[in-house]
N, C-alpha and C positions, 0 to 999 in steps of 0.2 A: 350613590355608589357608581363608580365608573365602570363601563363595560369591560369584561375580561378580554385580554388580547386573543386574537384568532388562533395564535399558536398554542395558547393555554387550553382553549376549548378543544382544539384538535388533539392535543395530547391526552386530555381526559375523556374525550368522546370521539374516537376515530371512526366509529360506525356512522356518524353523521355524514362525513365526507364520502364514506364508502357506500352510502345509501342502503344500509341494512339495519335490522333490529339487533341490539346487543344480546349476547348470551348472559345468563344470570345463574349464579351458584350461591348456595347458602351453606356456611360452615357453622355447625353447632358444636361448641367447645365444651366437652363434658369430663366429669370425673364422678363416679358413683351417681349417675343421673337416671337410673332405670325408672324410678317413681315419677320423674318429671316428664319423660318423653311422651306419655299419652296426652299431656296438656300442651306441650311445646310443638311436637311434630305435625299433628293433623292440619292446622291452618297453613303451615309452610308447604306441606305436600299437596294441599288443595288449591294453592295459588293458581289463578288463571294463566300466569306467566310460565308455569311448568318449569321451575328452576331445578337444577341438580341440588339435592340436599345431602350433605356430607356430615355425618356425625363423627367427630374427632374425639377419641377417648384416650385418657392418660392411664392406661394399664389397669383400670379398675376391673374387678372380677365379679361384679354384682349382677351381670346380665345386661348391662347397657348396650353392648355391641350386638348381642343376639336379638334383643327386642327392636333395636333400630333397624336391623336388616329385615325382621319380620314385618315391620311397619312400612317398608319400602324405601328406606334411606340407604345411601352408600355409607361405608365406614372406613375409618383410618385409625390405627392404634399407634400412639406415640409413647415410647418408653418414659417412665417417670423421671429418670435422670435427664431426659431431653425436653421435659415439659417446662415451659414458662410462658408468660403472657404474650411475648413477642414471637419467639421462634415457632411455637405451636401454630399460631395464626399464619405465619409465613409458610409453613408446611401445608396448611390447608389451602392457602391462596394458590400455591404452586400446583397442588393436587387437582384443584378445580380447574384452573386455567381459563375461567370464564371472563368475559369483558367486565362484568360487575360481580363483586363478591360481597355478600351480606354476612356479617359476623354477628352471631347471637349466642347467648348463654341459655342453657336448658331451663332455667327458672324464669325466663322471659316468655310470656304467653301472649301471642298475638290475639287481638280481639276479633279479627276477621281474616278471611282468606285474602282480602284485598290489601292487607298491610304491606306486603312486599312491593306491590305495585305503587302504592303511595310513596314508600320509602325511596325507591330507586328513580322516581320520575325526574327529580332535578339533575340526576346524573345522566339519564337517558337523553334529556334535551340540552345538555351541555351547560346548565346553570352552575353546577357544583361538581367537585371531584369526590366529596365525601358528604354523607347525610347521616342523621341519627333520628331515632324515633322518640315520640313522646312516651314517657313512662308514667303509669298511674299505679297506685299501690294495689297489692293483692287484697282480695276480700278478707276482712278481719285484721288488716294491718293496724298497728297502733298509731298514736298521734305523731311521734317523731319521724317514723319512716314515711308517713303520709305527707307531713309538712315538707320534708326534703324533696319529694317528687313535685309538689306544688310549686316550690321555690325555683327549682331548676328546670322544670318542664311546663311552661305556660301553655295555654290553649291556642296561642297565635304562632304561626310559622314565621321564620325569618331566615335571611342569608347574611353571612358575615364574610368579610375579606380583610386582608392584612392592612390595607390602608385605613381601616376603622379601629386600629388597636387603641387609640386614645379614647374612643367611645366605650369599648368593651373591656379594657383592662385585661387581667389574667383570664377572664371568662372567654376571651377570643378563641382560645384553643380547646374549649370544653367540648367533649364528645363522650359517647358511651358505647363501648363495644358490647354491652349487653344487648344492643340492637342498633347496628350501624351498617351502612353500605359504602363501598369503596370502588372507585374506578381502578381496575387492575392495571391499566397502562400508566395511570398517574402514579400508582405505588411503584411500579417498575422503574419509573423515571427517577425516583428518590432512593433506589436501591432496595426496595422491598421493606418488610417489617423486621427490624433487628431485634436481638435478644434484649429483654428488659424484665425487671422485677415486677413492674406494674406500669400503668399509664401509657401503654402502647398506643392507645387511641389519641390522647392529647399530643404525644410526641410526633406521630405521623401527620396529624392534622396541622401542627405547627410547621412541619417541613413543607407540606403542600401549600399552605397559605403563603409562606415566604416565597414560594415559587410562582405565585400569582393565581393559584386556584382559590376556590371558595368552598365554604362549608354551609350546608343548609340544615336547619332544624325543621323537621317535617311533623307538625302537630297532628296531621291527619293519619299518620302511621302510629298506631297506638298499641302498646304492649303492657300487660300487667307485670310489674317487676318491683320488688321491694325486699328488704332484709330487716330482720329484727336482731340487732347486734347487742351483746352485753357490753358493759364498760370496758372489759378486757379486750374484746374484739374490736371495739372502736379505737382503743389505744394502738393495738397491733396494726390495724388497717392504716391508720394515719402515720405510724412509723414507716411503713413501706412507702406511702405517698411522699413523706418528707425526704426519705432517702433518695427516691427517684427524682424529685423536684431539684434537689441539690445537684445531682449528676447532670441534669438537663437545664440548669438555671439559665444559661446563656440562650437556650432555645425557647424555654417556656416562660421566663420571667422578664423578657424584654419589654413587654407591654404593661408591666406593673407587677408588684408583689402579690402574694396570696392574701395578705392581711386585710386589704380593702374588701375583697369579695367575702372573706370569712367574717369580717365585721358586719357587713350588710346582712349576711345570713343570721348571725346571732341577734342583731337588732330586730329583724323581722320575726324571728322565733320568739324572742322575749315579749315583743309587742302582742303577738297572737296569744301567748300563754297568759299574759296579764289580763287580757280581755276575756279569755274563754276558760282557761284552766290554770289559775294561779297556784294551785296545789302542786303542780308539776315543775314549778320554777326551780326549787332546790335540786331536783334531779337534772334539770337542764344545765344548771351551773356546773354540777359535777361532770356531766357528760362532755360539756364544752371543754372543761379543764383536761379531761382524759385525752380528748382529741388533740388539743393544743400541745400538751406535753409529749404525746406520741409523735406528733409532727416535728417538733423541735429536736427531739432525740434522734429521729430518723435523719433530719437535715444535717445533724452533726455526728452521724453514726461512725465515721472514720476516727473520731476521737475516743470512742468507747472501746473497752477490751474486746478483742475479736470473739472470744467465746460467748459473749453476751448476745451477739447479733441474732443467731437462730432462735434464741430463747424469747426475744421480744418482737421478732418479726411475725407477721401474719402468715408467712409462707416459709416455714423452716426448711422445706425440701430444696428451696432455691439455692441455698448457700453451699450445697454440695452438688450442684447441677453443672451441666456443660456450659450454660449461659454465664454463670458466675466465673467459671474458669476462663471463658473467652473475654469477658468484659473487665472484671475487677480483680482477678487473682493477684496481679502484680501490685495493686494498690494496698494490699494488706500485709505487706512484709516481704522479706527476701525469699521466703519459701515459694511464693507465687501460687500456692495451692489453695485448697478450699478452706473455708472457715470451719473449724471443728464443731460438730454438733454436740 
């Protein structure tokens, strides 16, 4: 890997030239997360780096905001119509205004108070402009959610750059805002985090890598994070991914399509099941089919009847949101308005 240009390092880590320590903020993006905060917030608040911790809530009334403030975090409420994966994080980034911004979801539980320190280290020293943590499954997680973490989050750290796109393929831009850290000045240089249905992490990683920055996977920064999805939820989630991948195909798929990475995952999954749990192979086939069909439908969503979209998406609220009006309204007919729910 060739050294990053000095101008790129200066853009991502201006504090190095200025001879100071960077300021650090943590944005916890929530909705009805009161039950999760006692597990998520303590290691963040206990970090030796003493970051600002901001809980961003999307108008839920379950007591998330009140509990966050009681625990010592700052809070910011975003109206539901203004909520989406990109714009909400952009509001958090601007509200914090720190040199480094950690984005985390409330269901990601750091395994130690040192997690943030490990996560931001490659940004602090100018190695990378974005980093993401290793995810291990929650206690009691099933086979499929555990295998996905094992496949995507190995125990060895690494750094990726745009000149290695032939090596990494579509995985080059992989990141996870369930627990990731960003150089604020680097994000500022690409115009901040724009509105998006999903995949704001990969989108902004791609922009940064194309600009000459690097992404670091930090295996020493560990969080418990996993989901148990039904087949319907898998379908809806992949519909959203397919939709956004199509919108961002020139940005995200220049290093290769998703099929190769997906094929590698399925091959590894089936191999493990064949050796250890062959009775789960039929379910794995159905699950893979649901994800594939969801992805393909999402990728070709503009060919579907407009009124179908909120019904098959994993985020029905998005299609009546400000973000949809800003980005896609004109693409869905002369009305230029929102997709009817």
